[in-house]
DRENRO-821357 format. One record per residue: x, y, z of N, C-alpha, C in turn; residue in three letters; residue number from 0. Coordinates in pm, whole numbers, plus 50000, padded with zeros to 5 digits. Atoms other than C-alpha are relative to their C-alpha. Example, Ala and Ser with C-alpha at 12.3 -4.5 7.8 and 13.67 -1.06 7.14 Angstrom:
BEGIN
npx,npy,npz,capx,capy,capz,cpx,cpy,cpz,r,k
50089,49881,50000,51230,49550,50780,50090,50120,50000,Ala,0
49918,49881,49994,51367,49894,50714,49923,50109,50073,Ser,1
***
This chain:
BEGIN
npx,npy,npz,capx,capy,capz,cpx,cpy,cpz,r,k
50086,49881,50000,50000,50000,50000,50089,50124,50000,Met,0
49914,49883,50005,50150,50330,49897,49961,50101,50106,Asn,1
50016,49902,49892,50183,50625,50130,49875,50084,49984,Lys,2
50117,49915,50024,49911,50835,49966,49871,49927,50035,Arg,3
50120,50078,49971,49654,50556,49991,49982,49982,50150,Leu,4
50006,50016,49854,49739,50502,50357,49949,50128,50065,Leu,5
50045,49871,49946,49693,50872,50429,49852,50020,49975,Ile,6
50142,49986,50035,49358,50865,50249,49914,49918,50094,Ala,7
50076,50086,49907,49238,50573,50464,49994,50062,50139,Phe,8
49996,49937,49868,49347,50755,50779,49903,50117,50007,Val,9
50090,49884,50004,49161,51070,50676,49854,49957,50002,Ile,10
50137,50052,50002,48845,50872,50597,49959,49949,50137,Val,11
50029,50052,49866,48865,50695,50934,49973,50114,50098,Asp,12
50018,49885,49911,48901,51029,51112,49865,50066,49976,Ile,13
50127,49935,50035,48605,51180,50925,49881,49916,50046,Leu,14
50107,50089,49954,48389,50875,50998,49987,50006,50152,Leu,15
50003,49992,49854,48487,50890,51364,49935,50128,50047,Gly,16
50060,49871,49964,48396,51259,51382,49850,50000,49974,Leu,17
50142,50005,50035,48063,51193,51209,49922,49919,50103,Ala,18
50066,50085,49900,47976,50912,51451,49991,50074,50133,Val,19
49999,49926,49873,48078,51127,51750,49897,50112,49998,Tyr,20
50096,49891,50011,47874,51423,51626,49858,49946,50005,Arg,21
50132,50060,49998,47577,51197,51563,49959,49958,50139,Gly,22
50028,50040,49862,47603,51058,51915,49967,50121,50086,Tyr,23
50023,49880,49921,47626,51406,52064,49862,50059,49972,Lys,24
50131,49948,50036,47319,51520,51872,49889,49912,50056,Leu,25
50099,50092,49946,47127,51208,51972,49988,50016,50150,Trp,26
49998,49987,49855,47233,51247,52334,49935,50131,50043,Asn,27
50061,49871,49969,47136,51615,52332,49849,49994,49982,Ala,28
50143,50016,50022,46799,51522,52188,49934,49922,50112,Gly,29
50052,50079,49889,46750,51260,52458,49990,50085,50127,Glu,30
50001,49915,49881,46842,51510,52730,49890,50105,49991,Glu,31
50105,49900,50019,46609,51773,52583,49863,49938,50022,Ala,32
50128,50069,49983,46325,51520,52570,49972,49972,50148,Ala,33
50016,50026,49857,46387,51428,52934,49965,50128,50075,Glu,34
50028,49872,49935,46389,51795,53037,49856,50044,49974,Gln,35
50137,49964,50034,46063,51859,52852,49901,49915,50078,Ile,36
50087,50090,49925,45908,51554,53018,49994,50039,50148,Ser,37
49995,49959,49860,46023,51669,53362,49922,50129,50022,Glu,38
50074,49874,49988,45884,52018,53303,49850,49976,49990,Leu,39
50142,50031,50015,45553,51872,53189,49943,49942,50129,Arg,40
50044,50057,49872,45531,51675,53514,49982,50109,50106,Glu,41
50010,49888,49906,45577,52005,53698,49897,50103,49955,Lys,42
50108,49912,50044,45290,52163,53504,50036,50096,49889,Gly,43
49957,49908,50105,45488,52337,53230,49995,49934,49863,Thr,44
50005,50047,50138,45413,52291,52861,50071,50102,49912,Thr,45
49929,49914,50093,45661,52436,52610,49949,49974,49859,Leu,46
50048,50016,50136,45537,52499,52257,50113,49953,49909,Phe,47
49896,50043,50096,45724,52324,51972,50064,50120,49930,Pro,48
49951,49876,50060,45756,52668,51812,49943,50118,50079,Glu,49
50049,49881,49929,45736,52993,52017,49908,50081,49910,Pro,50
50102,49930,50077,45443,53210,51909,50016,50152,50015,Arg,51
49984,49854,49994,45501,53577,51820,49871,50066,50050,Pro,52
50115,49927,49949,45273,53824,51996,49975,50122,49911,Leu,53
50033,49881,50077,45089,54088,51797,50005,50122,50091,Ser,54
49982,49874,49927,45112,54453,51901,49892,50022,50107,Ser,55
50092,49964,49892,44955,54558,52232,50059,50119,50074,Phe,56
49954,49883,49924,44976,54866,52455,49922,50009,50131,Ser,57
50060,49991,49868,44910,54868,52830,50072,50106,50082,Leu,58
49940,49901,49911,45007,55085,53128,50055,49928,50122,Ile,59
49943,50066,49884,45244,54977,53403,49965,50072,50129,Asp,60
50038,49946,49870,45220,55052,53774,50053,50141,50024,Ala,61
49948,49864,49988,45421,55373,53729,49933,50096,49903,Gln,62
50071,49916,50095,45185,55502,53463,50066,50010,49864,Gly,63
49929,49997,50128,45424,55433,53174,49941,49899,49903,Asn,64
50047,50095,50102,45338,55263,52846,50078,49870,50011,Asp,65
49937,50132,49999,45410,54891,52835,49955,49928,49874,Phe,66
50031,50066,50127,45430,54721,52495,50084,49874,49985,Thr,67
49921,50120,50025,45583,54415,52338,50149,50022,50011,Gly,68
49857,49969,49989,45919,54592,52338,50050,49978,50142,Ala,69
49961,50020,49861,45920,54564,52718,50018,49853,50036,Asn,70
49983,50144,49977,45917,54185,52686,50129,49947,49939,Leu,71
49879,50043,50070,46234,54172,52478,50123,50018,50090,Val,72
49874,49989,49928,46572,54101,52639,50009,49918,50126,Gly,73
49999,50085,49881,46470,53880,52931,49879,49908,49998,Lys,74
50115,50089,49986,46238,53597,53025,49893,50070,50084,Trp,75
50111,49940,49925,45894,53701,53152,49901,49892,50042,Ser,76
50109,50083,49949,45642,53519,53370,49880,50092,50017,Leu,77
50116,49910,50002,45300,53675,53308,49878,49929,50058,Val,78
50119,50056,49934,45006,53605,53539,49892,50107,50001,Phe,79
50111,49906,49997,44664,53767,53512,49908,49969,50117,Phe,80
50088,50013,49884,44455,53826,53824,49944,50136,50035,Gly,81
50050,49869,49959,44325,54119,54029,50025,50021,50148,Phe,82
49957,49968,49865,44399,54297,54354,49898,49966,50107,Thr,83
50103,50036,49903,44066,54213,54522,49988,49848,50018,His,84
50006,50146,49997,44132,53842,54474,50030,49947,50141,Cys,85
49981,50050,49864,44098,53648,54802,50086,49874,50012,Pro,86
49935,50130,49986,44279,53325,54718,50108,49970,49897,Asp,87
49903,50046,50099,44446,53214,54394,50108,50104,49971,Ile,88
49903,49895,50036,44611,53548,54314,50106,50021,50108,Cys,89
49896,49982,49898,44782,53612,54650,50087,49876,50019,Pro,90
49921,50123,49987,44889,53247,54668,50103,49989,49887,Leu,91
49909,50006,50115,45038,53261,54319,50110,50105,50012,Thr,92
49901,49894,49985,45210,53594,54385,50101,49966,50109,Met,93
49910,50041,49892,45354,53455,54707,50102,49899,49950,Lys,94
49908,50100,50054,45502,53155,54525,50100,50063,49902,Glu,95
49911,49931,50093,45643,53381,54255,50106,50081,50076,Leu,96
49906,49922,49919,45801,53603,54521,50104,49909,50064,Ala,97
49906,50093,49937,45955,53304,54698,50096,49941,49897,Glu,98
49913,50047,50108,46088,53175,54367,50105,50105,49968,Met,99
49908,49892,50037,46242,53513,54280,50106,50023,50108,Ala,100
49907,49978,49889,46402,53541,54624,50114,49900,50001,Ala,101
49897,50104,50004,46600,53223,54556,50095,50012,49882,Gln,102
49914,49980,50116,46754,53351,54233,50121,50084,50036,Leu,103
49883,49914,49983,47099,53502,54213,49970,50136,49937,Thr,104
50020,49867,50057,47131,53868,54123,50005,49995,49848,Gln,105
49988,50013,50145,47238,53772,53771,49876,49935,49940,Ala,106
50121,50067,50049,46938,53540,53731,49880,50093,50007,Glu,107
50112,49906,49987,46697,53805,53858,50003,50105,49890,Arg,108
49986,49899,50106,46834,54046,53599,49948,49948,49866,Ala,109
50046,50060,50124,46726,53802,53327,49853,49960,50003,Gln,110
50139,50042,49984,46369,53761,53453,49915,50117,50049,Leu,111
50096,49907,49944,46066,53982,53506,49868,49927,50025,Gln,112
50128,50059,49961,45749,53879,53686,49893,50108,49983,Val,113
50102,49902,50036,45435,54051,53561,49862,49955,50046,Ile,114
50140,50023,49966,45085,54072,53708,49915,50096,49918,Leu,115
50095,49918,50074,44821,54195,53465,49864,49986,50065,Gly,116
50131,50007,49936,44477,54280,53595,49890,49958,49902,Thr,117
50121,50031,50077,44148,54137,53473,49884,50085,50053,Val,118
50100,49915,49934,43966,54403,53678,50044,50147,49991,Asp,119
49947,49863,50016,44075,54741,53530,49912,50107,50062,Pro,120
50088,49900,49938,43770,54919,53674,50045,50033,50142,Glu,121
49953,49976,49864,43916,54879,54023,50152,50007,50011,Arg,122
49854,50008,49992,44283,54822,53946,50067,50101,49907,Asp,123
49925,49901,50076,44440,55146,53825,50149,49984,50029,Asp,124
49855,50013,49983,44816,55204,53814,50043,50007,50146,Ser,125
49962,49983,49859,44839,55323,54175,49964,49876,50081,Ala,126
50043,50120,49929,44643,55023,54300,50091,49882,49968,Thr,127
49910,50108,50040,44860,54784,54101,50139,50018,50062,Met,128
49868,49974,49942,45178,54952,54228,50004,49959,50146,Ala,129
50006,50035,49858,45071,54912,54590,49992,49849,50018,Glu,130
50021,50144,49986,44968,54550,54535,50127,49921,49970,Tyr,131
49882,50080,50036,45276,54416,54355,50117,50027,50094,Val,132
49891,49965,49908,45507,54599,54598,49995,49916,50127,Ala,133
50011,50085,49882,45375,54375,54875,50079,49871,49982,Lys,134
49930,50125,50029,45549,54085,54704,50145,50022,49957,Tyr,135
49864,49968,50043,45853,54240,54538,50003,50137,49933,Ser,136
49984,49870,50065,45976,54583,54436,50033,49985,49852,Asp,137
49963,50023,50140,46089,54425,54109,49883,49953,49914,Asp,138
50113,50051,50077,45748,54289,54007,49933,50114,49922,Phe,139
50065,49904,50088,45562,54464,53726,49848,49982,50007,Val,140
50145,50003,50003,45193,54554,53745,49949,50065,49873,Gly,141
50054,49946,50125,44988,54613,53429,49850,50021,50009,Leu,142
50142,49973,50012,44650,54772,53370,49976,50064,49864,Thr,143
50036,49939,50128,44469,54944,53084,49850,49989,49982,Gly,144
50143,50016,50026,44127,54957,52925,49968,49852,49981,Ser,145
50040,50140,50016,43930,54636,52905,50032,49951,49858,Arg,146
49971,50037,50139,43972,54637,52526,50150,49978,49981,Val,147
49855,50012,50015,44349,54695,52547,50052,49874,50067,Ala,148
49958,50121,49929,44389,54417,52802,49965,49874,49921,Leu,149
50044,50119,50073,44194,54174,52585,50090,49967,49882,Ser,150
49908,50024,50111,44443,54218,52301,50110,49903,50042,Val,151
49894,50088,49950,44709,54049,52516,49943,49873,50062,Leu,152
50052,50119,49931,44494,53815,52724,49954,49892,49902,Thr,153
50044,50099,50099,44345,53649,52416,50119,49923,49943,Lys,154
49882,50066,50057,44692,53576,52280,50065,49904,50099,Gln,155
49941,50084,49897,44798,53424,52613,49901,49898,50055,Leu,156
50103,50098,49962,44481,53210,52641,49943,50026,50140,Tyr,157
50057,49963,49870,44363,53400,52950,49851,50029,49981,Val,158
50143,49976,50004,43988,53385,53004,49954,50052,50135,Thr,159
50053,49946,49875,43786,53576,53262,49859,50050,49977,Tyr,160
50139,49959,50010,43429,53674,53338,49988,50151,49993,Ser,161
50027,49858,50016,43277,54014,53266,49931,50053,50125,Asp,162
50060,49949,49877,43212,54207,53591,49865,50067,49978,Pro,163
50126,49930,50027,42935,54413,53428,49883,49902,49997,Ala,164
50105,50100,50006,42733,54101,53354,49973,49941,50138,Glu,165
50015,50059,49868,42797,53966,53703,49927,50094,50095,Leu,166
50069,49902,49916,42687,54289,53874,49853,50002,49966,Val,167
50139,49999,50044,42370,54292,53666,49927,49877,50049,Asn,168
50060,50124,49953,42303,53930,53758,49971,50007,50149,His,169
50017,49993,49855,42354,53993,54129,49891,50097,50040,Asp,170
50105,49904,49968,42122,54294,54122,49862,49938,49983,Asn,171
50127,50067,50021,41846,54064,53999,49978,49887,50099,His,172
50013,50114,49909,41919,53779,54238,50119,49999,50095,Asp,173
49891,49987,49904,42130,53852,54546,50039,49866,50061,Asp,174
49973,50126,49934,42108,53494,54667,50070,49899,49910,Gln,175
49947,50101,50092,42213,53306,54355,50143,50033,49961,Ala,176
49863,49975,50044,42578,53263,54261,50002,50041,49853,Pro,177
49987,49959,50139,42686,53433,53939,50035,49880,49915,Ala,178
49978,50112,50090,42697,53204,53639,50091,50042,49885,Gln,179
49919,49977,50119,42951,53177,53360,49913,49975,49878,Thr,180
50077,50016,50123,42846,53161,52998,49954,49857,49978,Ser,181
50040,50140,50017,42829,52782,53020,49911,49952,50113,Asp,182
50095,50035,49895,42607,52793,53328,50063,49952,50128,Gly,183
49937,50048,49878,42866,52689,53587,50008,50111,50104,Ser,184
49997,49902,49892,42883,52860,53926,50133,50071,50006,Ser,185
49878,49923,49985,43134,53140,53976,50072,49963,50128,Gln,186
49937,50033,49873,43200,53005,54325,50092,49879,49989,His,187
49923,50124,50011,43354,52680,54200,50127,50023,49920,Ala,188
49876,49986,50075,43722,52680,54098,49997,49915,49874,Pro,189
49992,50077,50124,43788,52570,53741,50120,49908,50005,Ser,190
49894,50099,50001,44027,52297,53643,50139,50062,49993,Ser,191
49866,49942,50009,44310,52542,53574,50023,50108,50104,Asp,192
49973,49911,49890,44280,52738,53893,49916,50126,50003,Gly,193
50087,49884,49996,44009,52992,53812,49923,50001,50130,Ala,194
50060,49989,49868,43824,53121,54114,49905,50117,50005,His,195
50093,49889,49983,43572,53369,54250,50058,50103,50093,Ser,196
49961,49891,49911,43615,53702,54420,49884,50032,50092,Ser,197
50108,49954,49915,43421,53842,54710,50025,50144,50037,His,198
49989,49859,49968,43355,54196,54827,50052,50021,50140,Thr,199
49945,49967,49869,43557,54340,55113,49913,50101,50072,Gly,200
50076,49906,49919,43423,54554,55394,50016,50141,49945,Ala,201
49995,49861,50042,43333,54909,55294,49984,50021,49852,Gly,202
50017,49983,50143,43291,54842,54923,49853,50025,49968,Glu,203
50136,49969,50040,42985,54974,54745,49937,49881,49929,Ser,204
50071,50109,50068,42720,54755,54587,50052,49981,49859,Ala,205
49949,50008,50137,42865,54841,54246,50129,49919,49993,Ala,206
49876,50077,49996,43190,54677,54355,49978,49856,50044,Asp,207
50031,50133,49949,43013,54367,54478,49977,49905,49883,Asp,208
50012,50094,50111,43086,54134,54190,50108,49894,50007,Tyr,209
49909,50115,50001,43262,53807,54125,50076,49996,49867,Leu,210
49921,50018,50123,43539,53740,53875,50066,49863,50003,Ile,211
49923,50123,50016,43666,53406,53757,50098,50020,49886,Thr,212
49900,49982,50105,43980,53382,53548,50096,49881,49998,His,213
49901,50107,50015,44246,53145,53421,50108,50013,50106,Ser,214
49897,49998,49897,44514,53046,53668,50140,49970,49951,Gly,215
49867,50035,50049,44806,52965,53439,50091,50122,49990,His,216
49899,49897,50021,45127,53164,53401,50055,49984,49859,Ile,217
49945,50004,50136,45242,53254,53050,50151,50023,50005,Ala,218
49854,49988,50007,45612,53208,52973,50036,50069,49869,Leu,219
49958,49922,50116,45755,53472,52736,50151,49996,49991,Ile,220
49855,50010,50014,46105,53425,52596,50064,50137,49973,Asn,221
49933,49870,50019,46369,53701,52553,49978,50063,49863,Pro,222
50034,49942,50129,46259,53748,52192,49860,50063,50002,Gln,223
50134,49944,49987,45917,53854,52321,49891,49909,49946,Gly,224
50097,50096,50054,45744,53539,52194,49941,49914,50112,Asp,225
50072,50088,49906,45490,53322,52380,50063,49862,49989,Phe,226
49918,50121,50006,45703,53019,52470,49932,49878,50062,His,227
50066,50113,49935,45475,52807,52690,49911,50047,50114,Gly,228
50088,49969,49887,45237,52789,52986,50036,49914,50120,Val,229
49978,50071,49874,45274,52689,53350,49865,49990,50069,Ile,230
50133,50022,49944,44958,52535,53493,50004,50000,50153,Arg,231
50007,50008,49854,44844,52570,53855,49976,49856,50045,Pro,232
49955,49908,49895,44890,52487,54133,50147,50036,49983,Pro,233
49864,49951,50016,45206,52696,54138,50078,49986,50131,His,234
49912,50014,49885,45493,52614,54374,50136,50057,49963,Arg,235
49874,49935,50030,45819,52801,54403,50105,49903,49947,Asp,236
49897,50096,50045,46030,52486,54358,49978,49959,49854,Arg,237
50029,50034,50140,45852,52402,54031,50030,50118,49909,Asp,238
49971,49880,50079,45881,52761,53908,50150,50016,49981,Leu,239
49854,49993,50011,46254,52748,53978,50051,49905,49892,Leu,240
49957,50098,50100,46283,52440,53755,49982,50054,49859,Ala,241
50025,49941,50132,46141,52638,53465,50108,50103,49967,Val,242
***
């Protein structure tokens, strides 16, 4: 065998070895990714095969500044929709989010923003949202806006909630009966994804005496500002950390 042929065989062997190694690495990476996705799913998190771009929206943050899709770019965002008069699911979720954030390093916190959007803009103005989110973390973002403006984002994030106007009208006709959703179910009963009812606090007027049910999931937005997945309730800080 001449020298050139020997060199050619050696080169081919090296290339084949590299190809096999690369193939193994890709297969192994795919296996690890599949395991991670499975583990996240067990913790209530579903990642979309392809992140979903969000269409333009414009809301107002707790400081009275405009908040648009541009504010979602550059870091991961956890977006939860609730309201400040909420007696149960919202404060519990915010507490878990606060405990999760407290366990992050400074560098990790810089790459994440936690956002609470209201489903009750009639009662939750910027000042109210600022006071509410500050109870959990000075870094948390509160969002409000008109009902129409809020719906532009909530629809894209699969957030559903009842209409307070319809509920107030219902209660005025029947003070004893629980408010009903469009499908006839009671507003007092939690839904499968953590929706719940609100009750009126002391000193509130009759006009404020209404119930709201809403979705309980958290939307995961990636640093490109795209809808990346959802985290289903119940929410626990240890599971949120895994995400």
